C-alpha positions as CSV (number, residue, x, y, z in Angstrom):
1,M,37.6,-8.5,-17.6
2,E,40.6,-11.4,-16.8
3,T,40.7,-10.3,-13.2
4,S,37.1,-10.5,-12.6
5,S,36.8,-13.8,-14.5
6,R,39.4,-15.2,-12.3
7,L,38.0,-14.3,-9.3
8,F,34.8,-16.1,-10.4
9,D,36.9,-18.8,-11.3
10,A,37.9,-19.2,-7.9
11,A,34.6,-18.6,-6.1
12,T,33.3,-21.4,-8.6
13,G,35.9,-23.6,-7.5
14,A,35.5,-22.9,-3.4
15,T,31.7,-23.2,-3.9
16,A,32.1,-26.6,-5.5
17,A,34.6,-27.9,-3.0
18,A,31.9,-27.0,-0.4
19,A,29.1,-29.0,-2.6
20,A,31.5,-31.6,-2.5
21,A,31.8,-31.6,1.2
22,V,28.1,-31.6,2.1
23,P,26.6,-35.2,1.8
24,G,23.7,-35.3,-0.4
25,L,24.7,-31.9,-2.2
26,S,25.9,-32.4,-5.7
27,A,28.4,-29.9,-7.5
28,R,26.8,-30.4,-11.2
29,P,24.7,-27.6,-11.0
30,V,27.5,-25.4,-9.9
31,A,30.0,-26.7,-12.8
32,A,27.0,-26.1,-15.4
33,A,26.8,-22.7,-13.9
34,A,30.3,-22.2,-14.5
35,A,30.5,-23.3,-18.0
36,S,27.6,-21.1,-18.8
37,Q,29.4,-18.0,-17.2
38,A,32.6,-19.2,-19.3
39,Y,30.5,-19.7,-22.4
40,A,29.2,-16.1,-21.9
41,R,32.2,-14.8,-21.4
42,A,33.7,-16.2,-24.3
43,V,30.5,-14.6,-26.6
44,A,31.1,-10.9,-24.7
45,A,35.2,-11.2,-25.7
46,S,34.1,-12.2,-29.3
47,S,32.1,-8.6,-29.6
48,V,34.7,-6.4,-27.9
49,P,38.5,-6.4,-29.2
50,A,40.8,-5.9,-26.5
51,K,44.7,-5.2,-26.7
52,R,46.6,-8.3,-27.6
53,T,49.2,-9.6,-24.9
54,P,51.8,-12.7,-25.4
55,S,51.4,-15.9,-25.3
56,P,53.4,-19.0,-24.6
57,P,54.2,-20.8,-28.2
58,L,52.6,-24.0,-29.0
59,S,55.9,-26.1,-29.0
60,S,56.0,-25.5,-24.9
61,F,52.9,-27.3,-24.3
62,S,54.0,-30.6,-25.6
63,P,57.3,-32.6,-25.2
64,K,56.5,-35.1,-28.2
65,Q,58.9,-34.4,-31.0
66,C,58.2,-35.1,-34.7
67,P,61.1,-36.8,-36.9
68,Q,64.0,-34.3,-37.3
69,A,64.6,-32.6,-40.6
70,R,66.5,-34.2,-43.1
71,E,67.3,-30.9,-44.6
72,A,65.9,-27.5,-45.1
73,P,63.6,-27.2,-47.7
74,A,65.3,-26.0,-50.8
75,P,62.8,-23.4,-53.0
76,S,62.7,-24.6,-56.5
77,P,64.2,-21.4,-59.0
78,T,60.7,-20.5,-60.4
79,D,59.6,-19.7,-56.6
80,D,59.0,-16.0,-56.1
81,P,61.1,-14.5,-53.1
82,L,58.0,-12.7,-51.4
83,Q,56.8,-17.0,-50.7
84,Q,59.8,-17.9,-48.8
85,T,58.5,-16.3,-45.5
86,E,59.1,-18.7,-42.6
87,A,56.7,-16.8,-40.2
88,V,53.6,-16.9,-42.0
89,L,52.1,-20.1,-40.6
90,A,53.2,-19.1,-37.3
91,K,51.3,-16.2,-37.0
92,V,48.1,-18.1,-37.6
93,L,49.1,-20.3,-34.6
94,D,50.0,-17.6,-32.6
95,L,47.3,-17.4,-30.2
96,E,46.4,-14.8,-27.5
97,E,45.4,-16.4,-24.0
98,L,42.3,-14.3,-23.0
99,D,41.3,-16.1,-20.0
100,V,41.5,-19.9,-18.7
101,N,40.3,-22.1,-21.9
102,M,39.5,-19.0,-23.8
103,Y,41.8,-17.7,-26.9
104,R,42.0,-15.1,-29.5
105,G,43.3,-16.1,-32.8
106,Y,44.0,-13.6,-35.7
107,N,44.0,-13.7,-39.6
108,P,47.3,-13.8,-41.1
109,E,48.3,-11.2,-43.7
110,V,47.9,-13.3,-46.8
111,P,45.4,-12.8,-49.7
112,K,42.1,-12.4,-48.6
113,W,38.5,-13.6,-50.3
114,G,35.9,-11.8,-48.3
115,R,35.5,-15.1,-45.8
116,V,38.1,-16.8,-43.5
117,Y,39.6,-19.7,-45.0
118,G,38.4,-23.0,-43.3
119,G,42.1,-23.9,-42.6
120,T,42.6,-21.3,-40.4
121,T,39.8,-22.1,-38.0
122,I,40.4,-25.5,-38.0
123,S,44.2,-25.1,-37.1
124,Q,43.5,-22.4,-34.4
125,A,40.6,-24.2,-33.0
126,L,43.4,-27.6,-32.6
127,A,46.0,-25.1,-31.4
128,S,43.6,-24.0,-28.8
129,A,42.4,-27.4,-27.4
130,C,46.3,-28.6,-27.5
131,R,47.0,-25.8,-24.9
132,T,44.6,-27.5,-22.3
133,V,45.8,-31.0,-22.2
134,D,48.2,-32.7,-20.6
135,P,51.7,-32.7,-22.5
136,R,51.7,-36.6,-22.5
137,F,48.3,-36.4,-24.8
138,I,48.8,-35.7,-28.6
139,V,45.6,-35.4,-30.8
140,H,44.7,-38.5,-32.5
141,S,41.3,-37.4,-34.3
142,L,39.1,-34.2,-34.9
143,H,35.5,-33.8,-36.6
144,A,34.4,-30.3,-37.1
145,Y,31.3,-28.2,-38.6
146,F,31.5,-24.6,-40.6
147,L,28.2,-23.1,-38.9
148,R,28.5,-19.4,-40.5
149,P,30.7,-17.8,-42.5
150,G,33.8,-16.1,-40.7
151,D,34.8,-12.6,-41.2
152,D,38.2,-12.5,-42.2
153,D,38.5,-8.8,-41.2
154,L,38.0,-9.7,-37.0
155,P,39.8,-12.0,-35.0
156,I,38.1,-15.1,-33.5
157,I,37.6,-16.0,-30.3
158,Y,37.8,-20.0,-29.3
159,Y,36.2,-21.3,-26.0
160,V,37.5,-24.9,-25.1
161,E,35.3,-27.0,-23.1
162,R,37.3,-29.7,-21.1
163,L,34.8,-32.5,-21.4
164,R,37.2,-35.6,-20.3
165,N,40.6,-36.3,-19.0
166,G,41.6,-40.0,-18.7
167,S,44.3,-42.2,-18.1
168,S,44.6,-42.8,-21.8
169,F,42.3,-40.4,-23.6
170,A,41.3,-36.8,-23.2
171,S,38.3,-35.3,-25.2
172,R,38.1,-31.5,-25.9
173,R,35.5,-29.4,-27.5
174,V,36.1,-26.1,-29.2
175,T,33.4,-23.2,-30.1
176,A,34.5,-20.7,-32.2
177,L,32.9,-17.0,-32.3
178,Q,32.9,-14.0,-34.1
179,K,30.2,-10.9,-33.1
180,G,28.6,-13.3,-30.3
181,A,27.6,-15.9,-32.7
182,A,29.1,-19.7,-33.2
183,I,30.5,-19.8,-36.4
184,F,32.6,-23.2,-36.1
185,A,32.3,-25.9,-33.8
186,M,35.0,-29.0,-33.0
187,M,35.6,-32.2,-31.2
188,A,39.1,-33.3,-30.7
189,S,40.2,-36.6,-29.0
190,F,43.8,-36.9,-27.6
191,Q,45.8,-40.4,-26.6
192,T,48.6,-41.3,-25.0
193,E,51.3,-42.8,-27.2
194,E,51.2,-46.9,-27.3
195,G,52.1,-49.6,-29.5
196,G,49.9,-51.9,-31.6
197,L,48.7,-53.5,-34.7
198,E,49.7,-51.9,-37.8
199,H,48.5,-51.8,-41.4
200,Q,48.1,-49.1,-44.0
201,R,47.3,-48.5,-47.7
202,P,50.0,-48.0,-50.0
203,M,51.0,-44.7,-51.7
204,P,50.2,-44.3,-55.4
205,E,52.7,-43.5,-58.0
206,V,53.4,-39.8,-58.8
207,P,55.9,-37.7,-60.3
208,P,58.1,-35.8,-57.6
209,P,57.2,-32.6,-56.4
210,E,60.2,-30.7,-58.0
211,S,58.9,-31.7,-61.9
212,I,55.9,-30.0,-61.4
213,K,54.9,-26.3,-61.2
214,S,54.4,-24.6,-58.2
215,L,51.2,-23.4,-57.4
216,M,52.3,-19.6,-57.9
217,D,53.3,-20.4,-61.5
218,T,49.9,-21.7,-61.9
219,Y,48.5,-18.5,-60.8
220,R,50.7,-16.8,-63.2
221,D,49.6,-18.7,-66.0
222,M,45.9,-18.1,-65.2
223,L,46.4,-14.7,-65.3
224,Q,47.1,-14.5,-69.2
225,D,43.9,-17.0,-69.9
226,P,40.9,-15.0,-70.9
227,R,38.6,-17.4,-69.4
228,F,38.9,-16.2,-65.8
229,S,37.0,-13.1,-64.9
230,R,38.5,-9.7,-63.7
231,R,37.6,-10.5,-60.1
232,V,39.5,-14.0,-60.1
233,K,42.3,-12.3,-61.5
234,A,42.4,-9.6,-59.0
235,G,42.6,-12.6,-56.2
236,L,45.1,-14.3,-58.1
237,E,47.3,-11.4,-58.4
238,R,46.9,-10.6,-54.5
239,S,48.0,-14.2,-54.0
240,I,51.4,-13.6,-56.3
241,S,52.4,-10.5,-54.6
242,M,51.7,-11.9,-50.8
243,P,53.4,-14.0,-48.4
244,F,51.7,-17.4,-48.8
245,P,51.6,-20.1,-45.9
246,M,52.3,-23.2,-48.2
247,D,53.9,-24.5,-51.2
248,L,51.2,-26.7,-53.3
249,R,51.8,-28.6,-56.5
250,R,49.1,-30.4,-58.4
251,C,50.2,-33.7,-60.0
252,V,46.8,-35.4,-61.0
253,P,45.1,-33.3,-63.1
254,E,48.2,-32.4,-64.8
255,S,46.9,-29.2,-66.2
256,L,43.7,-26.9,-66.3
257,E,42.5,-28.4,-69.7
258,Q,42.2,-31.9,-68.4
259,R,40.5,-30.6,-65.0
260,L,37.9,-28.9,-67.6
261,Q,37.0,-32.3,-69.1
262,K,35.2,-35.2,-66.8
263,N,37.6,-37.0,-65.2
264,P,37.5,-40.0,-62.5
265,P,36.8,-38.6,-59.0
266,V,40.6,-38.5,-58.1
267,Q,43.4,-35.6,-57.6
268,R,46.9,-35.9,-56.0
269,S,49.0,-32.7,-54.6
270,W,52.3,-32.3,-53.1
271,M,52.2,-29.7,-50.2
272,R,54.6,-28.4,-47.3
273,V,54.6,-25.6,-45.2
274,Q,56.8,-22.5,-46.1
275,G,59.8,-22.2,-44.4
276,Q,61.1,-24.4,-41.3
277,L,59.1,-25.1,-38.2
278,G,60.4,-26.1,-35.0
279,N,60.4,-30.0,-33.6
280,S,57.1,-29.9,-31.6
281,L,54.5,-32.5,-33.3
282,M,51.8,-30.5,-32.1
283,L,52.9,-27.7,-34.1
284,H,53.2,-29.9,-37.2
285,Q,50.0,-31.3,-36.9
286,C,48.2,-27.8,-36.5
287,A,50.3,-26.9,-39.6
288,L,48.8,-29.6,-41.4
289,A,45.7,-29.1,-40.2
290,Y,45.7,-25.6,-41.8
291,M,46.9,-27.3,-45.3
292,S,44.1,-30.2,-45.2
293,D,41.3,-28.0,-46.2
294,W,43.1,-26.7,-49.6
295,S,41.4,-28.2,-52.7
296,L,39.8,-31.3,-51.0
297,L,36.5,-30.3,-51.8
298,E,37.3,-29.3,-55.4
299,T,37.8,-33.5,-55.9
300,T,33.8,-33.7,-56.2
301,L,33.9,-31.3,-59.3
302,L,36.3,-33.7,-61.3
303,P,33.4,-36.4,-62.8
304,H,31.3,-33.0,-64.3
305,G,34.2,-31.0,-66.0
306,L,33.8,-28.1,-63.7
307,H,35.9,-25.8,-62.3
308,G,35.6,-23.0,-59.3
309,W,36.6,-20.2,-61.3
310,I,35.3,-21.5,-64.7
311,Q,32.2,-22.7,-66.2
312,P,31.5,-24.1,-69.4
313,N,28.2,-22.0,-69.6
314,P,29.0,-18.3,-68.6
315,D,25.4,-17.8,-67.0
316,N,26.4,-20.5,-64.5
317,Y,28.7,-20.1,-61.2
318,L,29.5,-22.5,-58.2
319,Q,28.4,-21.9,-54.6
320,M,30.9,-23.6,-52.7
321,A,31.5,-24.1,-49.2
322,S,33.0,-26.9,-46.5
323,I,30.0,-28.0,-44.1
324,D,32.4,-30.4,-41.9
325,H,35.9,-31.7,-41.8
326,S,37.1,-34.7,-40.1
327,M,41.0,-35.6,-39.6
328,W,42.7,-38.9,-38.2
329,F,46.4,-38.9,-37.0
330,H,48.0,-42.1,-37.5
331,H,52.0,-41.3,-37.0
332,A,54.3,-38.5,-36.5
333,F,55.6,-36.5,-39.3
334,R,56.9,-33.0,-40.5
335,A,54.5,-30.4,-42.3
336,D,57.5,-28.5,-43.5
337,E,58.7,-31.6,-45.7
338,W,56.9,-32.9,-48.8
339,L,53.5,-34.5,-47.9
340,L,51.3,-36.1,-50.7
341,H,47.8,-35.6,-50.4
342,D,45.7,-38.2,-52.2
343,M,42.3,-37.2,-52.7
344,E,39.0,-39.1,-54.2
345,S,34.9,-38.3,-53.9
346,F,32.9,-41.2,-53.7
347,A,29.8,-39.2,-53.8
348,A,28.0,-36.4,-54.9
349,S,23.9,-35.7,-54.2
350,N,21.3,-33.3,-52.8
351,G,24.0,-30.4,-53.8
352,R,26.4,-31.6,-51.4
353,G,29.8,-33.5,-52.2
354,L,31.9,-35.7,-50.3
355,A,35.7,-36.5,-50.4
356,H,38.5,-38.5,-48.7
357,G,42.0,-37.9,-48.5
358,R,45.4,-39.8,-47.3
359,F,48.4,-37.8,-46.6
360,Y,51.7,-39.6,-47.2
361,T,55.4,-39.0,-46.5
362,R,57.6,-39.1,-49.3
363,D,59.0,-42.3,-48.5
364,G,55.4,-43.8,-48.3
365,K,54.1,-43.5,-44.9
366,L,50.6,-43.1,-44.4
367,I,50.4,-40.4,-41.6
368,V,46.7,-38.8,-41.7
369,T,43.6,-39.6,-43.0
370,T,41.3,-36.5,-44.2
371,A,37.2,-36.5,-45.3
372,Q,35.3,-33.5,-45.9
373,E,31.8,-33.0,-47.0
374,G,30.8,-29.5,-48.8
375,L,28.5,-27.3,-50.5
376,I,28.7,-27.8,-54.1
377,R,25.4,-25.8,-55.8
378,V,25.4,-24.8,-59.7
379,R,23.8,-21.6,-59.6
380,S,22.5,-19.5,-62.7
381,L,22.9,-15.9,-62.8
382,K,19.4,-15.4,-65.1
383,K,17.4,-17.3,-62.3
384,D,19.5,-15.6,-59.3
385,A,18.2,-12.4,-61.0
386,A,14.8,-13.3,-61.8
387,A,14.6,-14.7,-58.2
388,K,15.8,-11.5,-56.8
389,A,13.5,-9.4,-58.5
390,A,10.5,-11.8,-57.8
391,K,11.7,-11.4,-53.8
392,A,11.8,-7.7,-54.5
393,R,8.0,-7.3,-56.1
394,A,6.4,-9.7,-53.3
395,N,8.7,-7.5,-50.5
396,A,6.9,-4.4,-52.3
397,A,3.6,-5.9,-52.4
398,A,3.6,-6.9,-48.6
399,T,4.7,-3.5,-47.6
400,A,2.0,-2.2,-49.7
401,A,-0.5,-4.4,-48.4
402,A,0.6,-3.9,-45.1
403,A,0.0,-0.1,-45.2
404,A,-3.2,-0.6,-46.7
405,A,-4.1,-2.7,-43.7
406,A,-2.9,-0.3,-41.4
407,A,-5.0,2.6,-43.1
408,A,-8.2,0.3,-43.1
409,S,-7.5,-0.2,-39.4
410,A,-6.8,3.6,-38.6
411,S,-10.3,4.4,-40.3
412,L,-12.3,1.6,-38.8
413,A,-10.8,2.8,-35.1
414,A,-11.7,6.6,-36.0
415,D,-15.4,5.6,-37.3
416,S,-15.7,3.3,-34.1
417,A,-14.7,6.2,-32.0
418,A,-16.9,8.6,-33.7
419,A,-20.0,6.1,-33.2
420,S,-19.2,5.7,-29.6
421,A,-19.0,9.3,-29.1
422,S,-22.5,9.9,-30.9
423,A,-24.1,6.8,-29.2
424,A,-23.0,8.7,-25.5
425,S,-24.3,12.1,-26.5
426,S,-27.8,10.4,-27.4
427,D,-27.7,8.5,-24.1
428,S,-27.2,11.6,-22.3
429,A,-29.6,13.7,-23.9
430,G,-32.4,10.8,-24.6
431,P,-34.2,11.1,-20.9
432,A,-34.6,14.9,-21.0
433,T,-36.8,14.7,-24.0
434,S,-38.6,11.4,-23.7
435,P,-39.3,8.4,-21.5
436,T,-39.3,6.2,-24.3
437,R,-35.9,5.0,-26.6
438,K,-36.5,6.2,-30.2
439,G,-36.4,3.7,-32.7
440,T,-38.6,0.6,-33.9
441,D,-40.5,0.4,-30.2
442,D,-41.7,3.8,-30.2
443,P,-45.1,4.4,-31.5
444,T,-44.3,7.7,-33.1
445,T,-41.2,6.4,-35.2
446,S,-42.2,7.3,-38.5
447,A,-41.2,4.8,-41.8
448,A,-39.7,7.5,-43.5
449,S,-37.1,7.6,-39.8
450,K,-36.8,3.7,-40.1
451,I,-35.9,3.9,-43.6
452,A,-33.1,6.7,-43.0
453,S,-32.0,4.9,-39.8
454,P,-28.6,2.5,-40.2
455,A,-30.6,-0.7,-38.4
456,S,-33.2,-0.6,-41.7
457,F,-30.4,-1.4,-44.1
458,S,-29.1,-4.4,-41.6
459,P,-28.7,-7.6,-43.6
460,V,-30.8,-9.6,-40.9
461,V,-33.6,-6.9,-41.1
462,Q,-34.4,-5.0,-44.4
463,Q,-37.8,-3.8,-44.5
464,S,-39.7,-1.8,-47.2
465,A,-41.3,1.5,-47.1
466,V,-44.7,0.2,-47.3
467,E,-43.4,-2.8,-44.3
468,G,-42.6,0.0,-42.4
469,E,-45.5,2.0,-42.6
470,G,-47.5,-1.3,-41.8
471,A,-45.5,-1.5,-38.7
472,A,-46.3,1.9,-37.7
473,A,-50.0,1.6,-37.9
474,T,-50.2,-1.5,-35.9
475,A,-47.9,0.1,-33.2
476,G,-50.4,3.3,-33.4
477,A,-53.3,1.2,-32.9
478,G,-52.1,-0.8,-29.9
479,A,-50.7,2.5,-28.1
480,P,-53.8,3.4,-25.9
481,A,-54.1,-0.2,-24.4
482,G,-50.4,0.0,-23.8
483,Q,-50.7,3.2,-22.2
484,H,-53.8,2.5,-19.6
485,K,-51.8,-0.8,-18.9
486,Q,-48.8,1.1,-17.6
487,Q,-51.2,3.5,-15.6
488,Q,-52.6,0.5,-13.7
489,L,-49.1,-0.7,-12.9
490,L,-48.1,2.6,-11.2
491,S,-51.5,2.8,-9.3
492,R,-50.6,-0.4,-7.6
493,L,-47.1,0.5,-6.7
């Protein structure tokens, strides 16, 4: 596939060059056809797995460096040794180049919950876009939409469209595909570095990360809580036993009990990548894109005293999913050092919640702003079961009605065929027995035969036996005159 597609690109380029050389001939249709063919190849690649081939690391695409690491992140005494896996996130961002502008990403060997984690798709899409820009450009914003749930057992194909390459800005559009269908779309804008006016919102006061329980320790406490279901606990056990890409520590609200009360729509968490990354700024930006999707939407639940895994009413459950996600990058940073994500929600309505966030370095520098809207539906198990049963009954009734209609149609077709056959037989036998058509025009037709015929039961003409006999008598009286007139006409001919 790679050889044929590159030949296609070469032929398309030659055609475009020829079109540009001819006055009045536009190369736009050729470029549009090339883009369409490239997207078709991406769709095909998302349906057919291929052997993985090595590709250059992301750090080789940009000379821009992030600040030097102050020191290697030291694990806290309560951290599980399994969590100190340096290469987990590197596997997420290690994309396979299938063709020009086309990449394949794989889900890391981390706990799976039945669908792709949104941060995986965001970070891999950004890594794909970064591989197509000039090294002078650094991403300054991205805006993404989650179109369909992704299957975490399958790889994801990323197709990049190079929309614009300017002197100061460059634009890219990325589409993520699985099984031939788009599951995610993202626009990203890149800019060359330049100076300008600066201001920022100050960082809030929070306790240091070393004084807060790690996410894995919180999960261990949750395993002892009877309010969590077996399904949730099974997922927590998988999370604890497997390498996890990041270290996260919640400081506001401080405890699960506080989260189950109605709180202001504000939460704050320290987070960093497990292990150390290199010095490429692009690599750290993609790593933070991975972490930015974690718990941002949960901020919208705090004013309602709800938790994604625990409900006050056991009959209820929450349906949550990211709809869109945006990021704005302000300054260089390191994702393997502690960053504070200060999150708040301004509104929730129509089954959706909106949350905003700000990432600060430990010394109070605002480096990234985030925003996300997501689905937050409170569902009822009883209502869902009743709706499912009603839908099943409706489907069964529709199936029965369709079967009855098919049977009636078949019966009607059989009756019509029989009637046609009978009519054909009557037409073929009629001229040999009588020159006149047997029916109401036949003077010899009796009232009894009229009553027995189907036409006598027509809703338009319904004659009684007496009316039929009268009509027959009238026809019989006029028969000699009619025959005499026919003989006169024949003699003239």
